[in-house]
DRENBA-139214 format. One record per residue: x, y, z of N, C-alpha, C in turn. Coordinates in steps of 0.1 Angstrom, whole numbers, padded with zeros to 4 digits, always signed. Atoms other than C-alpha are relative to their C-alpha. Example, Ala and Ser with C-alpha at 12.3 -4.5 7.8 and 13.67 -1.06 7.14 Angstrom:
! DRENBA-139214
+0009-0012+0000+0123-0045+0078+0009+0012+0000
-0009-0011+0000+0137-0011+0071-0008+0011+0008
***
This chain:
! DRENBA-139214
+0010+0003-0009+0219+0054+0021-0007+0011+0000
+0008-0008-0003+0193+0071+0012-0010+0006+0013
+0010-0010-0006+0168+0097+0034-0011+0003-0001
+0007-0004+0012+0142+0098+0019-0014+0011+0002
+0015-0004-0001+0109+0122+0020-0010+0012-0007
+0011-0012+0009+0082+0148+0007+0000+0012+0003
+0003-0013-0001+0079+0181-0003-0017+0002-0006
+0015+0002+0000+0039+0189-0007-0002+0019+0003
+0001-0012+0007+0032+0223-0027-0012+0011+0002
+0005-0003-0006+0008+0241-0006-0011+0007-0013
+0006-0010+0012+0001+0270-0038-0009-0010-0008
+0007+0009+0010-0010+0238-0061-0006-0007+0010
+0007+0012-0001-0026+0218-0042-0017+0005+0002
+0018-0002+0003-0066+0219-0050-0008-0012+0009
+0008+0010-0012-0076+0187-0020-0007-0005-0009
+0008+0005+0011-0090+0169-0055-0001-0019+0012
+0000+0014-0004-0082+0137-0034+0007-0014-0003
-0005+0009+0010-0064+0119-0064+0010-0006+0012
-0013+0010-0010-0034+0110-0034-0010-0008+0006
+0005+0009-0010-0058+0093-0010-0012-0014-0006
+0001+0010+0008-0076+0071-0038+0010-0009-0008
-0018+0003+0007-0042+0063-0054+0005-0008+0010
-0005+0009-0010-0032+0050-0017-0006-0007+0008
+0009+0004-0003-0063+0033-0010-0002-0013-0007
+0002+0010+0011-0064+0014-0043+0011-0008+0000
-0009+0010+0002-0023+0003-0044+0003-0008+0011
+0004+0000-0016-0027-0001-0006-0008-0015+0005
+0017+0002-0004-0058-0019-0002-0003-0002+0016
+0005-0004-0011-0065+0000+0026-0018-0006+0002
+0015+0003-0005-0098-0011+0044-0012+0015-0002
+0010-0011-0002-0130+0012+0037-0001+0003+0014
+0000-0012-0013-0132+0039+0064+0007+0001+0007
-0014-0004-0006-0096+0040+0070+0008+0007-0013
-0010-0005+0010-0068+0059+0055+0009+0003+0005
-0014-0002-0001-0034+0063+0053+0007+0015-0001
+0007-0013+0006-0036+0099+0037-0010+0004+0000
+0014-0009-0006-0061+0125+0045+0001+0016-0010
+0001-0014+0004-0069+0159+0028-0003+0011+0015
+0003-0005-0010-0066+0184+0055+0003+0019-0005
+0004-0014+0000-0077+0225+0053+0002+0006+0013
-0002-0008-0010-0065+0252+0072-0003+0014+0001
+0004-0016+0004-0079+0286+0073+0008+0005+0016
-0009-0008-0011-0056+0316+0093-0006+0013-0007
-0006-0014+0004-0060+0354+0099-0016+0003-0001
+0011-0001-0006-0094+0371+0098-0008+0008-0013
+0001-0008+0007-0114+0388+0073+0001+0019-0001
+0001+0000+0018-0106+0408+0051+0014-0010-0009
-0017+0005+0001-0068+0390+0056+0003-0017+0002
-0008+0017-0002-0074+0352+0052+0002-0005-0010
-0002+0010+0007-0058+0327+0041+0000-0017+0003
+0001+0017-0005-0060+0286+0034+0009-0007-0007
-0013+0008+0001-0037+0259+0029-0007-0013-0003
+0010+0015+0003-0050+0223+0016+0013-0003+0002
-0014+0012-0007-0023+0194+0027-0003-0009-0001
+0005+0012+0000-0025+0162+0016+0011-0003+0008
-0013+0002-0011-0005+0147+0053-0006-0015+0001
+0000+0019-0002+0002+0113+0063+0012+0000+0012
-0007+0000-0007+0024+0097+0083+0015+0007-0005
-0009-0009+0003+0060+0121+0085+0011-0005-0001
-0014+0003+0005+0085+0098+0084+0014+0005+0009
-0009-0012-0011+0103+0115+0120+0012-0011-0002
-0018+0012+0001+0140+0105+0119-0001+0004+0017
+0005+0005-0009+0132+0108+0162-0014-0003+0001
+0016+0008-0006+0097+0087+0160-0005+0000+0007
+0003+0005-0015+0081+0081+0190-0005-0010-0005
+0007+0016+0000+0057+0055+0176+0015-0012+0002
-0009+0007+0002+0090+0035+0169+0010-0004+0017
-0005+0001-0014+0107+0042+0207-0010-0002+0009
+0008+0007-0012+0075+0033+0226-0005-0015-0005
+0004+0014+0008+0066+0000+0204+0009-0010+0011
-0010+0009-0006+0074-0028+0228+0007-0015-0008
-0002+0011+0009+0076-0055+0200+0016-0001-0007
-0016-0011+0015+0103-0033+0175-0012+0000-0013
+0007+0003+0012+0073-0040+0152-0001+0012-0007
-0006-0013+0013+0073-0004+0142+0017+0004+0006
-0012-0003+0005+0106+0001+0128+0005+0009-0006
+0000-0012+0011+0125+0023+0108+0016-0008-0012
-0009+0006+0013+0140+0005+0078+0009+0005-0009
-0014-0011+0011+0172+0015+0063+0000+0001-0011
+0006-0009+0011+0160+0013+0029-0003+0019+0003
-0001-0012+0004+0158+0053+0026-0008+0001+0015
+0004+0000-0011+0149+0053+0061-0010+0005+0007
+0021-0003-0001+0108+0050+0065+0000-0013+0010
+0001+0010-0019+0095+0041+0098-0014-0009-0006
+0012+0014+0001+0077+0009+0088-0011-0003+0014
+0003+0014-0009+0055-0015+0109-0003-0015-0008
-0003+0016+0002+0062-0055+0104-0013-0003+0010
+0009+0000-0007+0025-0063+0108+0001-0019+0007
+0004+0010-0007+0026-0098+0118+0009-0001+0018
-0003-0003-0017+0047-0087+0152-0005+0010+0007
+0007-0012-0001+0027-0061+0156-0017-0008+0011
+0014+0002-0014+0004-0063+0192-0013+0003-0001
+0013-0009-0007-0022-0038+0186-0004+0005+0008
+0002-0006-0010-0014-0024+0214+0002+0012+0005
+0005-0016-0002-0019+0013+0205+0012+0009+0005
-0005-0010-0007+0008+0025+0222+0009+0013-0013
-0003+0000+0017+0025+0032+0183-0017+0016-0001
+0007-0007+0001-0008+0052+0180+0001+0010+0008
+0004-0008-0007-0013+0072+0209+0015+0006-0001
-0009-0006+0002+0022+0087+0206+0002+0010-0008
+0000-0011+0016+0020+0100+0167-0004+0010+0004
+0001-0014-0004+0018+0134+0174-0009+0006-0014
+0004-0002+0012+0001+0135+0136-0011-0006-0006
+0008+0006-0001-0024+0112+0142-0004-0007-0015
-0003+0002+0009-0008+0093+0113-0005-0023-0005
+0003+0017-0002-0020+0056+0123-0014-0005+0005
+0015+0002-0009-0049+0036+0130+0003-0017+0001
+0003+0019-0002-0061-0002+0135-0003-0006-0008
+0007+0010+0008-0065-0023+0111-0008-0010+0002
+0009+0013-0003-0096-0047+0114+0008-0012+0003
-0001+0014-0005-0075-0076+0114+0010+0003+0015
-0002+0004-0014-0059-0064+0146+0018+0010+0003
-0012-0009-0003-0023-0043+0139-0001+0008-0005
+0002-0015+0007-0014-0011+0129-0002-0002-0009
-0003-0001+0014-0011+0004+0098+0003+0013-0005
-0003-0010+0005+0001+0036+0083+0009-0002-0011
-0004-0002+0009+0017+0051+0055+0017+0000-0003
-0012+0011+0000+0050+0033+0043+0008+0009-0013
-0008-0007+0010+0062+0062+0011-0005-0015-0011
-0004+0014+0013+0050+0028-0010+0014-0002-0003
-0012+0007+0005+0082+0010-0004-0003-0006-0009
-0004+0013+0006+0075-0014-0022+0002+0005-0018
+0004-0009+0012+0073+0012-0051+0013+0003-0008
-0012-0009+0002+0104+0032-0044+0015-0012-0002
-0012+0002+0003+0125+0008-0045+0001-0018-0009
-0002+0003+0015+0115-0006-0083+0005+0019-0004
-0007-0006+0006+0128+0026-0088-0013+0015-0001
+0014-0006+0004+0088+0043-0087+0000+0011+0011
+0003-0010-0012+0074+0072-0067-0010-0006+0009
+0010+0006-0002+0050+0061-0045-0014+0008-0003
+0009-0004+0008+0016+0066-0055-0012+0009-0002
+0011-0017-0008-0003+0095-0036+0009+0008-0012
-0006-0013+0009+0027+0114-0061-0004-0003-0011
-0002+0004+0020+0030+0096-0096-0023+0004-0001
+0014-0006+0004-0010+0107-0097-0010+0011+0002
+0004-0013-0003-0010+0142-0086-0002+0010-0014
+0004-0009+0013-0029+0164-0114+0010+0012+0004
-0002-0014-0002-0017+0194-0100+0018+0000+0003
-0017+0007-0007+0026+0178-0092-0004+0008+0007
-0007-0001-0012+0022+0189-0063+0013-0007+0011
-0009+0016-0009+0040+0157-0048+0009+0003-0005
-0010+0004+0008+0071+0157-0048+0013-0010+0009
-0006+0010-0010+0093+0122-0034+0015+0000-0006
-0019+0000+0003+0137+0123-0030+0006-0003+0011
-0011+0002-0009+0164+0119-0012-0001+0012+0015
+0001-0011-0007+0166+0146+0017+0014-0001-0001
-0011-0001-0006+0205+0140+0022+0015-0002-0016
-0009-0006+0010+0214+0147-0017-0005+0014-0003
+0004-0013+0000+0216+0182-0020-0003+0004-0015
+0006-0004+0018+0209+0181-0063-0011-0007-0001
+0014+0007+0005+0177+0157-0055-0012+0016+0001
+0010-0010+0003+0146+0177-0068-0007+0005+0018
+0009-0010-0010+0130+0182-0027+0012+0004+0006
-0004-0009-0002+0162+0191-0015+0005+0015-0006
+0000-0014+0005+0162+0222-0042-0012+0004+0001
+0011-0007-0005+0131+0228-0034-0001+0004+0011
-0003-0004-0014+0132+0231+0001+0010+0016+0001
-0009-0006+0001+0165+0251-0010-0011+0014+0002
+0005-0012+0007+0140+0275-0028-0008+0007+0004
+0018-0003-0008+0105+0283-0010+0006-0001+0011
+0007+0005-0015+0094+0288+0019-0009-0004+0002
+0006+0012-0003+0085+0258+0038-0002+0000+0014
+0002+0003-0016+0074+0247+0071-0004-0017+0005
+0009+0017-0004+0066+0212+0086-0010+0003+0009
+0014-0001-0005+0034+0202+0105+0015-0002+0016
-0012-0003-0009+0047+0204+0141+0011-0002+0006
-0017+0004-0005+0079+0211+0145+0005-0002+0010
-0003-0002-0012+0075+0218+0178+0004-0016+0010
+0000+0019-0005+0071+0178+0190+0014-0003+0000
-0007+0009+0003+0102+0176+0178+0007-0013-0006
-0004+0016+0003+0104+0145+0161+0012+0003-0012
-0011-0001+0015+0122+0164+0125-0005-0009-0007
+0001+0002+0011+0099+0155+0106-0001-0004-0018
-0007+0000+0019+0104+0147+0064-0009-0001-0009
+0011-0008+0010+0076+0158+0051-0002+0016+0001
+0001-0007+0002+0076+0194+0043-0010+0012-0007
+0011-0005+0008+0049+0219+0030+0006+0015-0004
-0002-0010+0004+0059+0246+0008-0009+0010+0000
+0014-0012-0005+0040+0280+0009+0006+0013-0010
***
């Protein structure tokens, strides 16, 4: 069994938003909503200023608060790759998962259910990368199995300085940013 995750190189990311457009197209995300987005973070003060550009989405946490708070079980961990999913026809739109997500990665779809990134599980099951990874022109996004020490994502984490977002939340996210 795999434990899928993503590694994103913030040095290579230029914020072009190709990943955002690919996700919207692949998953028919309604206008005005997004499963992923580009974030810019500036640190320091002149003359030592740095900026990090990141593609962000659901972090498919190992300890996902959105799963434990869901009253219907609509938010769950799919055994294929341990990906956090939402079963739309079981979701009652109560927004408990939206409130519990420290990454603001969920939204209420106009049809009334909560939606989020799925790591394009339908593509992954076919042996393909998620849509966002497949279109990245700078090849800054990498997807793979964190439990496989020989996978590209595991090798990248071992070779470069990196960080997850909001580690202090204790969710054990599965998206890491190379710096």
